[in-house]
C-alpha positions in Angstrom: 11.9 -30.8 12.6 12.4 -29.0 9.8 11.6 -26.0 8.3 8.7 -27.4 5.9 7.2 -29.6 8.4 7.0 -26.6 11.1 5.1 -25.1 7.8 2.8 -27.7 7.7 2.2 -28.3 11.2 1.1 -24.4 11.7 -0.5 -24.6 8.8 -4.2 -23.1 10.4 -1.4 -20.5 11.6 0.0 -19.3 8.7 -3.5 -19.2 7.4 -5.1 -17.3 10.4 -2.1 -14.6 9.9 -2.0 -14.2 6.6 -5.6 -13.3 6.4 -4.7 -11.0 9.0 -2.2 -9.2 7.3 -4.1 -9.8 4.1 -7.2 -7.1 5.7 -5.0 -4.9 7.6 -2.9 -4.0 4.1 -6.1 -4.0 1.8 -7.7 -1.4 4.0 -5.3 0.5 4.3 -4.3 0.6 0.1 -8.4 1.1 -0.3 -7.1 4.2 2.1 -4.7 5.1 0.5 -6.0 4.8 -2.5 -9.1 7.2 -2.4 -7.6 10.1 -0.2 -4.0 9.8 -2.4 -5.3 10.0 -5.4 -7.8 12.4 -4.5 -5.1 14.2 -3.5 -3.6 14.0 -7.1 -6.3 15.0 -8.3 -6.5 18.2 -6.4 -3.2 19.3 -6.9 -1.8 18.0 -10.5 -2.5 21.7 -11.9 -1.8 23.6 -8.5 2.1 23.7 -8.3 2.3 25.0 -4.8 -0.7 22.7 -3.4 1.3 19.8 -4.8 4.8 20.6 -3.6 3.1 21.1 -0.1 1.2 17.5 -0.6 4.1 15.3 -1.9 6.3 17.2 0.7 3.9 16.5 4.2 3.0 12.9 2.2 7.4 12.7 1.8 7.4 13.5 5.7 5.0 11.1 6.6 7.7 8.3 4.9 10.8 9.9 7.4 8.8 8.7 10.8 10.1 5.9 12.0 7.3 3.0 12.2 8.2 2.0 15.6 7.3 5.4 16.4 4.2 6.0 14.8 2.9 3.2 16.1 3.4 3.6 19.6 2.5 7.6 19.0 -1.2 6.0 17.8 -1.8 3.7 20.3 -2.4 7.1 22.8 -5.4 8.2 20.5 -6.3 4.9 18.9 -5.4 2.1 21.9 -3.9 -1.0 20.7 -5.0 -3.9 17.6 -5.5 -3.0 13.9 -6.7 0.6 13.9 -3.9 2.4 14.9 -1.5 0.1 12.1 -4.1 0.7 9.6 -4.1 4.4 10.2 -0.4 4.3 10.5 0.0 2.5 6.9 -2.3 4.7 5.4 -0.2 7.2 6.3 2.8 5.3 4.9 1.1 4.2 1.6 0.3 8.1 0.2 3.4 9.6 -1.3 3.7 6.8 -4.3 -0.1 6.9 -5.0 0.1 11.1 -4.8 3.3 11.1 -7.0 2.4 8.4 -9.5 -1.2 10.1 -9.8 0.5 13.7 -9.8 2.6 12.3 -12.7 0.5 10.4 -14.6 -1.8 13.1 -14.9 1.1 15.7 -16.2 1.8 13.7 -18.7 -1.1 13.9 -20.3 -0.7 15.0 -23.9 -2.9 18.5 -23.9 -3.1 17.8 -27.6 -5.5 15.6 -26.5 -7.6 17.3 -23.2 -7.8 20.4 -25.8 -8.9 18.1 -28.2 -11.6 17.2 -26.0 -12.1 20.4 -24.6 -13.3 21.5 -28.4 -15.7 18.6 -28.4 -17.8 20.9 -26.0 -16.7 18.6 -22.5 -16.5 19.6 -19.2 -13.7 19.7 -16.8 -15.2 16.5 -14.8 -15.9 14.7 -18.4 -12.5 15.3 -19.8 -10.6 14.2 -16.5 -13.2 11.3 -16.2 -13.1 10.3 -19.5 -9.5 11.3 -20.8 -7.0 12.3 -18.6 -7.8 9.9 -15.9 -8.5 6.6 -18.1 -4.8 7.7 -19.6 -3.0 8.5 -16.5 -4.2 5.2 -15.0 -0.8 2.7 -15.7 1.2 5.1 -13.8 -1.5 4.8 -11.1 -1.8 2.0 -10.5 1.7 1.2 -10.5 1.7 3.7 -7.1 -1.0 1.6 -5.6 1.2 -1.7 -6.5 4.5 0.0 -4.9 2.2 1.1 -1.8 0.3 -2.1 -1.6 4.5 -4.2 -1.5 5.9 -1.5 1.2 3.0 -1.8 3.4 3.6 -5.6 3.1 6.3 -5.5 5.0 5.4 -2.6 6.9 2.3 -4.2 8.8 4.8 -7.2 10.3 6.2 -4.3 12.3 2.3 -3.3 13.5 2.4 -6.4 16.1 4.1 -4.7 18.7 0.6 -2.7 19.2 -1.3 -6.2 19.0 -1.7 -5.2 14.8 -2.7 -8.8 12.8 -0.6 -10.2 11.0 2.8 -11.9 10.4 4.1 -9.9 12.5 2.7 -11.5 15.4 4.8 -14.9 14.6 8.0 -12.7 13.8 7.9 -11.4 17.5 6.7 -14.1 18.8 9.6 -16.1 17.6 11.9 -12.9 18.5 10.8 -13.5 22.4 11.8 -16.6 22.3 15.4 -16.9 20.8 17.6 -19.4 22.3 14.7 -21.9 22.0 14.7 -24.5 19.0 11.5 -23.2 17.7 12.6 -19.3 17.7 14.2 -19.6 14.1 11.6 -21.1 13.0 8.6 -19.0 13.6 10.7 -15.7 12.6 11.6 -17.5 9.2 7.9 -18.2 9.1 6.7 -15.1 9.4 9.0 -14.0 6.8 8.1 -16.3 4.9 4.5 -15.5 4.8 5.7 -12.0 3.8 7.3 -12.6 1.0 4.4 -15.1 0.1 2.2 -12.4 -0.1 4.0 -9.4 -1.8 4.4 -12.2 -4.5 1.1 -13.0 -4.6 -0.4 -9.2 -4.4 2.5 -8.4 -6.9 1.1 -10.8 -9.5 -2.6 -9.9 -9.0 -1.3 -6.2 -9.7 0.3 -7.2 -12.5 -3.3 -8.7 -13.9 -5.5 -5.6 -12.8 -3.0 -3.4 -14.9 -3.4 -5.7 -17.8 -7.2 -6.3 -17.4 -7.9 -2.2 -17.2 -5.3 -0.7 -19.6 -6.7 -0.2 -22.7 -4.5 -2.3 -25.5 -3.8 1.0 -27.1 -1.3 2.5 -23.9 -0.6 -0.6 -23.1 
């Protein structure tokens, strides 16, 4: 049985694993976006706070994924919960950094003009600064998503959902004819999801960015 025939035969499994992978990554990206953008907004005008938040977010990425997943099993148990928490931690840095960068790159003259028009701090943020910073922010979200798609596969070590289950099953069967196909199938699934998500974020960026700043 060649690899394509294997994929066709296991198409139901590929779909099931794919949906699980999408779910765990999607939830993690949403959480990381809410937290990351919030932290970026809170710190982009405060140098010490900004440096501290960036340092902590960067520190999360230095923790080996296997170690973090195992550490989270104690308080959260096996399954999707510890995977989501770990992925959210790993996904913060690109979003926080790009939010801060985007907001700091807004032309001060534009902000001063809005202030002269009588806009409040919240109005300036929501109507001027965030829309102008949005292309940079969504690029950070896009990077986070692509990174998490790969890391999520390792979550199978603690029974997390997704293509990692297929990959680890193949690794456990090394020496059998189906082992390489299982690993390749899981890997191809992750790559296809990465391509789909990349195209999705490209479309979202085009649709949600004003033509004047594209």
